[in-house]
DSSP file (Angstrom, degrees, kcal/mol; ACC not computed):
  #  RESIDUE AA STRUCTURE BP1 BP2  ACC     N-H-->O    O-->H-N    N-H-->O    O-->H-N    TCO  KAPPA ALPHA  PHI   PSI    X-CA   Y-CA   Z-CA
    1    1 A X              0   0    0      0, 0.0     2,-0.2     0, 0.0    26,-0.0   0.000 360.0 360.0 360.0 135.7    5.4  -12.8  -10.3
    2    2 A X        -     0   0    0     23,-0.1    24,-4.2     1,-0.0     2,-0.5  -0.536 360.0-160.0 -76.9 136.9    3.4  -10.1  -11.9
    3    3 A X  E     -A   25   0A   0     -2,-0.2     2,-0.4    22,-0.2    22,-0.2  -0.976  10.9-179.0-121.2 125.9    2.1   -7.3   -9.6
    4    4 A X  E     -A   24   0A   0     20,-2.4    20,-3.0    -2,-0.5     2,-0.7  -0.978  28.3-132.8-128.7 139.1   -0.8   -5.1  -10.6
    5    5 A X  E     -A   23   0A   0     -2,-0.4    18,-0.3    18,-0.2     3,-0.1  -0.818  26.4-177.8 -85.4 117.5   -2.5   -2.2   -8.8
    6    6 A X  E     +     0   0A   0     16,-2.0     2,-0.4    -2,-0.7    17,-0.2   0.814  63.7  12.8 -90.7 -33.4   -6.2   -3.0   -9.2
    7    7 A X  E     -A   22   0A   0     15,-1.1    15,-1.8     2,-0.0     2,-0.4  -0.993  62.1-176.8-147.4 135.3   -7.9    0.0   -7.6
    8    8 A X  E     -A   21   0A   0     -2,-0.4     2,-0.5    13,-0.2    13,-0.2  -0.988   3.2-173.1-138.7 127.8   -6.4    3.3   -6.5
    9    9 A X  E     -A   20   0A   0     11,-2.9    11,-2.0    -2,-0.4     2,-0.3  -0.984  12.9-152.2-121.5 124.2   -8.2    6.1   -4.7
   10   10 A X  E     -A   19   0A   0     -2,-0.5     2,-0.4     9,-0.2     9,-0.3  -0.728   3.2-151.7 -94.3 143.9   -6.5    9.5   -4.2
   11   11 A X        -     0   0    0      7,-2.9    -2,-0.0    -2,-0.3     0, 0.0  -0.946   6.2-165.7-113.4 137.1   -7.3   11.8   -1.3
   12   12 A X        +     0   0    0     -2,-0.4     6,-0.1     2,-0.0    -1,-0.1   0.209  48.4 117.5-107.2  14.4   -6.8   15.5   -1.7
   13   13 A X  S    S-     0   0    0      4,-0.3    -2,-0.1     1,-0.1     0, 0.0  -0.114  76.8-108.1 -76.6 177.7   -7.0   16.5    2.0
   14   14 A X  S    S+     0   0    0      2,-0.0    -1,-0.1     4,-0.0     4,-0.1   0.536  86.2 100.2 -84.1  -7.7   -4.3   18.1    4.1
   15   15 A X  S    S-     0   0    0      2,-0.2    -4,-0.0     1,-0.1    23,-0.0  -0.051  87.6-105.3 -73.2 178.7   -3.7   15.0    6.2
   16   16 A X  S    S+     0   0    0     21,-0.1    22,-3.0     2,-0.0     2,-0.7   0.697  95.1  92.6 -81.2 -19.4   -0.8   12.5    5.7
   17   17 A X  E     + B   0  37A   0     20,-0.2    -4,-0.3     1,-0.2    20,-0.2  -0.674  47.3 171.2 -78.2 116.2   -3.0    9.8    4.1
   18   18 A X  E     -     0   0A   0     18,-2.9    -7,-2.9    -2,-0.7     2,-0.3   0.600  55.5 -34.8-103.7 -15.8   -2.8   10.5    0.3
   19   19 A X  E     -AB  10  36A   0     17,-1.3    17,-3.0    -9,-0.3     2,-0.3  -0.976  46.2-130.2 175.9 175.3   -4.6    7.4   -1.0
   20   20 A X  E     +AB   9  35A   0    -11,-2.0   -11,-2.9    -2,-0.3     2,-0.3  -0.972  23.7 175.5-144.2 158.8   -5.4    3.7   -0.8
   21   21 A X  E     -AB   8  34A   0     13,-2.3    13,-2.1    -2,-0.3    12,-0.4  -0.973  25.9-128.6-156.0 166.8   -5.3    0.8   -3.2
   22   22 A X  E     -A    7   0A   0    -15,-1.8   -16,-2.0    -2,-0.3   -15,-1.1  -0.925  25.7-159.1-116.1 147.6   -5.7   -2.9   -3.8
   23   23 A X  E     -AB   5  31A   0      8,-2.5     8,-3.0    -2,-0.4     2,-0.4  -0.927   5.9-147.0-128.1 155.2   -3.0   -5.0   -5.5
   24   24 A X  E     -AB   4  30A   0    -20,-3.0   -20,-2.4    -2,-0.3     2,-0.6  -0.977   7.2-150.3-124.0 133.8   -3.0   -8.3   -7.3
   25   25 A X  E >> S-AB   3  29A   0      4,-3.4     3,-2.1    -2,-0.4     4,-1.5  -0.906  73.9 -27.3-105.7 119.2   -0.2  -10.8   -7.3
   26   26 A X  T 34 S-     0   0    0    -24,-4.2    -1,-0.1    -2,-0.6   -23,-0.1   0.619 108.5 -72.8  59.2  15.5    0.2  -13.1  -10.3
   27   27 A X  T 34 S+     0   0    0    -25,-0.3    -1,-0.3     2,-0.3     3,-0.1   0.559 128.8  68.7  78.8   7.1   -3.5  -12.9  -11.2
   28   28 A X  T <4 S+     0   0    0     -3,-2.1     2,-0.4     1,-0.3    -2,-0.2   0.497  87.3  54.4-137.5  -5.0   -4.6  -15.2   -8.3
   29   29 A X  E  <  -B   25   0A   0     -4,-1.5    -4,-3.4     2,-0.0     2,-0.4  -0.999  59.1-167.0-132.0 133.0   -4.1  -13.3   -5.0
   30   30 A X  E     -B   24   0A   0     -2,-0.4     2,-0.5    -6,-0.2    -6,-0.2  -0.968   4.8-161.7-121.6 135.6   -5.5   -9.9   -4.2
   31   31 A X  E     -B   23   0A   0     -8,-3.0    -8,-2.5    -2,-0.4     2,-0.3  -0.963  14.3-159.7-113.6 128.9   -4.5   -7.7   -1.2
   32   32 A X  E     +     0   0A   0     -2,-0.5   -10,-0.2   -10,-0.2    16,-0.1  -0.820  57.9  30.5-111.2 146.6   -6.9   -4.9   -0.2
   33   33 A X  E     +     0   0A   0    -12,-0.4   -11,-0.2    -2,-0.3     2,-0.2   0.724  59.9 161.7  89.6  24.2   -6.4   -1.8    1.8
   34   34 A X  E     -B   21   0A   0    -13,-2.1   -13,-2.3    -3,-0.3     2,-0.4  -0.542  28.9-143.2 -71.2 144.1   -2.8   -0.7    1.2
   35   35 A X  E     -BC  20  46A   0     11,-2.9    11,-3.2   -15,-0.2     2,-0.6  -0.884   8.8-144.3-115.2 142.7   -2.3    3.0    2.2
   36   36 A X  E     -BC  19  45A   0    -17,-3.0   -18,-2.9    -2,-0.4   -17,-1.3  -0.928  29.6-174.4-103.5 119.7   -0.2    5.7    0.5
   37   37 A X  E     -BC  17  44A   0      7,-2.9     7,-2.4    -2,-0.6     2,-0.8  -0.919  27.0-131.5-123.8 139.3    1.1    7.9    3.3
   38   38 A X  E     - C   0  43A   0    -22,-3.0     5,-0.2    -2,-0.4     2,-0.1  -0.813  32.8-170.6 -88.4 111.1    3.2   11.2    3.2
   39   39 A X        -     0   0    0      3,-2.6     4,-0.0    -2,-0.8     5,-0.0  -0.183  42.1 -87.1 -87.0-173.5    6.0   10.7    5.6
   40   40 A X  S    S+     0   0    0      1,-0.2     3,-0.1    -2,-0.1    -1,-0.0   0.844 125.1  17.7 -64.7 -33.8    8.5   13.4    6.8
   41   41 A X  S    S-     0   0    0      1,-0.3     2,-0.3     0, 0.0    -1,-0.2   0.703 129.8 -11.1-111.8 -26.6   10.8   12.8    3.8
   42   42 A X  S    S-     0   0    0     -5,-0.0    -3,-2.6     0, 0.0    -1,-0.3  -0.977  72.8 -78.8-163.5 169.3    8.8   10.9    1.2
   43   43 A X  E     +C   38   0A   0     -2,-0.3     2,-0.3    -5,-0.2    -5,-0.2  -0.560  49.0 177.8 -74.0 146.0    5.7    9.0    0.2
   44   44 A X  E     -C   37   0A   0     -7,-2.4    -7,-2.9    -2,-0.2     2,-0.5  -0.961  28.8-113.7-145.2 166.0    5.6    5.4    1.4
   45   45 A X  E     -C   36   0A   0     -2,-0.3     2,-0.5    -9,-0.2    -9,-0.2  -0.878  24.0-159.2-105.2 129.2    3.2    2.5    1.2
   46   46 A X  E     -C   35   0A   0    -11,-3.2   -11,-2.9    -2,-0.5     3,-0.1  -0.914  17.4-128.2-109.1 131.8    1.7    1.1    4.5
   47   47 A X        -     0   0    0     -2,-0.5   -13,-0.1   -13,-0.2   -14,-0.1  -0.364  36.4 -88.3 -74.8 155.8    0.3   -2.4    4.6
   48   48 A X        +     0   0    0    -16,-0.1    12,-3.1    11,-0.1    13,-0.8  -0.326  53.8 179.0 -62.1 146.3   -3.2   -3.1    5.8
   49   49 A X  E     -D   59   0B   0     10,-0.3     2,-0.3   -16,-0.2    10,-0.2  -0.978  18.7-151.2-148.0 158.8   -3.4   -3.7    9.6
   50   50 A X  E     -D   58   0B   0      8,-2.3     8,-2.9    -2,-0.3     2,-0.5  -0.943  24.3-115.1-130.9 153.8   -5.9   -4.4   12.3
   51   51 A X  E     -D   57   0B   0     -2,-0.3     6,-0.2     6,-0.2     5,-0.1  -0.776  31.4-141.6 -91.8 127.9   -6.0   -3.6   15.9
   52   52 A X    >   -     0   0    0      4,-3.1     3,-2.1    -2,-0.5    -1,-0.0  -0.268  29.6-100.1 -79.7 170.3   -5.9   -6.6   18.2
   53   53 A X  T 3  S+     0   0    0      1,-0.3    -1,-0.1     2,-0.1    -2,-0.0   0.722 123.0  62.7 -62.5 -20.9   -7.8   -7.1   21.5
   54   54 A X  T 3  S-     0   0    0      2,-0.2    -1,-0.3     1,-0.0     3,-0.1   0.448 118.2-111.4 -84.8   0.6   -4.6   -6.1   23.3
   55   55 A X  S <  S+     0   0    0     -3,-2.1     2,-0.2     1,-0.3    -2,-0.1   0.295  78.9 123.2  89.6 -10.7   -4.7   -2.6   21.6
   56   56 A X        -     0   0    0     -5,-0.1    -4,-3.1     1,-0.0     2,-0.4  -0.518  61.9-121.3 -83.5 153.7   -1.6   -3.2   19.4
   57   57 A X  E     -D   51   0B   0     -6,-0.2     2,-0.4    -2,-0.2    -6,-0.2  -0.793  25.5-164.5 -95.9 136.9   -1.8   -2.9   15.7
   58   58 A X  E     -D   50   0B   0     -8,-2.9    -8,-2.3    -2,-0.4     2,-0.2  -0.982  19.2-125.2-125.8 128.6   -0.8   -6.0   13.5
   59   59 A X  E     -D   49   0B   0     -2,-0.4   -10,-0.3   -10,-0.2     3,-0.1  -0.493  11.7-159.1 -69.7 137.3    0.0   -5.9    9.8
   60   60 A X  S    S+     0   0    0    -12,-3.1     2,-0.4     1,-0.2   -11,-0.2   0.736  81.5  41.7 -87.4 -26.1   -2.1   -8.3    7.8
   61   61 A X        -     0   0    0    -13,-0.8     2,-0.5     2,-0.0    -1,-0.2  -0.989  66.5-178.0-124.9 127.2    0.3   -8.5    4.9
   62   62 A X        -     0   0    0     -2,-0.4     2,-0.1    -3,-0.1     7,-0.0  -0.952  25.0-132.9-128.0 112.0    4.1   -8.7    5.5
   63   63 A X        -     0   0    0     -2,-0.5     6,-0.0     1,-0.1    -2,-0.0  -0.422  14.2-144.9 -60.8 134.8    6.5   -8.8    2.5
   64   64 A X  S    S+     0   0    0     -2,-0.1     2,-0.3     2,-0.0    -1,-0.1   0.841  76.8  30.3 -74.6 -34.1    8.9  -11.6    3.1
   65   65 A X  S  > S-     0   0    0      1,-0.1     4,-2.0    -3,-0.0     5,-0.1  -0.845  77.4-119.6-124.6 161.3   11.9   -9.9    1.6
   66   66 A X  H  > S+     0   0    0     -2,-0.3     4,-2.4     1,-0.2     5,-0.2   0.862 115.8  56.5 -63.9 -36.1   13.1   -6.3    1.2
   67   67 A X  H  > S+     0   0    0      2,-0.2     4,-2.3     1,-0.2    -1,-0.2   0.913 106.6  48.9 -62.5 -43.2   13.0   -6.8   -2.6
   68   68 A X  H  > S+     0   0    0      2,-0.2     4,-2.3     1,-0.2    -1,-0.2   0.912 111.1  50.2 -62.6 -42.9    9.3   -7.8   -2.4
   69   69 A X  H  X S+     0   0    0     -4,-2.0     4,-2.4     1,-0.2    -2,-0.2   0.910 111.3  48.5 -61.4 -43.3    8.6   -4.7   -0.3
   70   70 A X  H  X S+     0   0    0     -4,-2.4     4,-2.7     2,-0.2    -2,-0.2   0.881 110.1  51.6 -65.3 -39.2   10.4   -2.5   -2.8
   71   71 A X  H  X S+     0   0    0     -4,-2.3     4,-2.3     2,-0.2    -2,-0.2   0.910 111.4  47.1 -65.5 -41.9    8.5   -4.0   -5.7
   72   72 A X  H  X S+     0   0    0     -4,-2.3     4,-2.5     2,-0.2     5,-0.2   0.950 114.5  46.5 -62.6 -48.9    5.2   -3.4   -4.0
   73   73 A X  H  X S+     0   0    0     -4,-2.4     4,-2.7     1,-0.2     5,-0.3   0.906 112.7  49.9 -61.7 -42.8    6.1    0.2   -3.1
   74   74 A X  H  X S+     0   0    0     -4,-2.7     4,-2.1     2,-0.2    -1,-0.2   0.920 112.5  46.9 -62.8 -44.5    7.4    0.9   -6.6
   75   75 A X  H  X S+     0   0    0     -4,-2.3     4,-2.0     2,-0.2    -2,-0.2   0.919 115.8  44.7 -64.4 -44.3    4.3   -0.4   -8.3
   76   76 A X  H  X S+     0   0    0     -4,-2.5     4,-2.3     2,-0.2    -2,-0.2   0.935 115.5  45.4 -67.5 -47.2    1.9    1.4   -6.0
   77   77 A X  H  X S+     0   0    0     -4,-2.7     4,-2.3    -5,-0.2    -1,-0.2   0.848 111.5  53.7 -68.1 -32.6    3.7    4.8   -6.1
   78   78 A X  H  X S+     0   0    0     -4,-2.1     4,-1.9    -5,-0.3    -1,-0.2   0.929 111.1  45.6 -64.0 -45.4    4.1    4.6   -9.8
   79   79 A X  H  X S+     0   0    0     -4,-2.0     4,-1.3     1,-0.2    -2,-0.2   0.876 111.4  53.9 -64.6 -37.3    0.4    4.0  -10.2
   80   80 A X  H  < S+     0   0    0     -4,-2.3     4,-0.5     1,-0.2     3,-0.3   0.915 108.8  47.9 -63.0 -44.0   -0.3    6.9   -7.8
   81   81 A X  H >< S+     0   0    0     -4,-2.3     3,-0.9     1,-0.2    -1,-0.2   0.859 108.4  54.8 -66.4 -35.5    1.9    9.3   -9.8
   82   82 A X  H 3< S+     0   0    0     -4,-1.9    -1,-0.2     1,-0.2    -2,-0.2   0.789  98.7  63.9 -67.2 -27.5    0.1    8.3  -13.0
   83   83 A X  T 3<        0   0    0     -4,-1.3    -1,-0.2    -3,-0.3    -2,-0.2   0.674 360.0 360.0 -70.7 -17.6   -3.2    9.1  -11.5
   84   84 A X    <         0   0    0     -3,-0.9    -1,-0.3    -4,-0.5    -2,-0.1   0.525 360.0 360.0 -60.0 360.0   -2.2   12.8  -11.2
């Protein structure tokens, strides 16, 4: 399935949040609100999440396999690097 980064916004602040983006799967599903975060060792992609009434945070998008997660992260970080 083809994966495209549809919108990417870079942040230039000193915080750990470096950007956000939307992605499209196969031309028929769009996921909004992925975050690009600077971790202790590297950049990573954080899936959109919402806070439940119980105070816990729940991811709205969960990649089913490790390969899917890696493909999403690779596509997003590649687009992020091209935006420089």
